[in-house]
C-alpha positions as CSV (number, residue, x, y, z in Angstrom):
1,M,3.2,-10.6,-24.8
2,D,0.5,-13.3,-24.6
3,I,-2.9,-12.7,-23.4
4,I,-2.4,-13.7,-19.6
5,E,0.3,-10.9,-19.6
6,K,-1.8,-8.4,-21.3
7,I,-4.8,-9.6,-18.8
8,A,-2.4,-9.2,-15.9
9,L,-1.1,-6.0,-17.1
10,V,-4.7,-4.4,-17.3
11,L,-5.7,-5.7,-13.7
12,V,-2.3,-4.2,-12.4
13,I,-3.0,-1.1,-13.7
14,V,-7.0,-1.0,-12.4
15,G,-5.3,-1.9,-9.1
16,G,-2.7,0.9,-9.3
17,L,-5.6,3.5,-10.5
18,N,-7.8,2.4,-7.9
19,W,-5.4,2.8,-5.1
20,G,-4.5,6.2,-6.2
21,L,-8.1,7.2,-6.4
22,Y,-8.6,5.9,-3.0
23,G,-5.6,7.6,-1.5
24,L,-6.6,11.0,-3.2
25,F,-10.2,11.2,-2.9
26,S,-11.2,8.3,-0.8
27,F,-13.2,7.0,-3.9
28,D,-13.1,3.1,-4.7
29,L,-13.4,2.6,-8.3
30,V,-14.1,-1.1,-8.1
31,A,-16.8,-0.8,-5.4
32,A,-18.2,2.2,-7.4
33,L,-18.4,-0.1,-10.5
34,F,-19.7,-3.2,-8.7
35,G,-20.9,-2.1,-5.3
36,S,-24.3,-3.6,-6.1
37,I,-22.9,-7.0,-6.6
38,P,-20.4,-7.5,-3.6
39,I,-19.2,-11.0,-5.0
40,L,-18.2,-9.7,-8.0
41,S,-16.1,-7.0,-6.3
42,R,-14.4,-9.5,-4.6
43,I,-13.5,-11.4,-7.3
44,V,-12.2,-8.3,-9.2
45,Y,-10.0,-7.7,-6.0
46,V,-8.7,-11.1,-5.8
47,A,-8.1,-11.1,-9.8
48,I,-6.1,-8.0,-9.3
49,G,-4.0,-9.3,-6.6
50,L,-3.3,-12.5,-8.5
51,S,-2.2,-10.3,-11.6
52,A,0.2,-8.5,-9.4
53,L,1.8,-11.6,-8.0
54,Y,1.9,-13.2,-11.5
55,A,3.4,-9.7,-13.2
56,T,5.9,-9.8,-10.2
57,F,7.1,-13.3,-10.6
58,T,7.0,-13.4,-14.5
59,T,9.2,-10.0,-14.3
60,L,11.7,-11.6,-11.8
61,M,12.1,-14.8,-14.0
62,K,12.5,-12.8,-17.2
63,K,15.8,-11.2,-15.4
């Protein structure tokens, strides 16, 4: 696994945990960590989304 795949995996896990926490407790982990810097939160959300797309396409291409 190369470095890009590792970063994508970590971001996808963070995104999954964030959605799980939000669904269970209405707690937004990313906003809690970066709430005072809204542009940073937005960058993290975009990075998580792009990582999910990357992970999806690389998984599909390996089959």
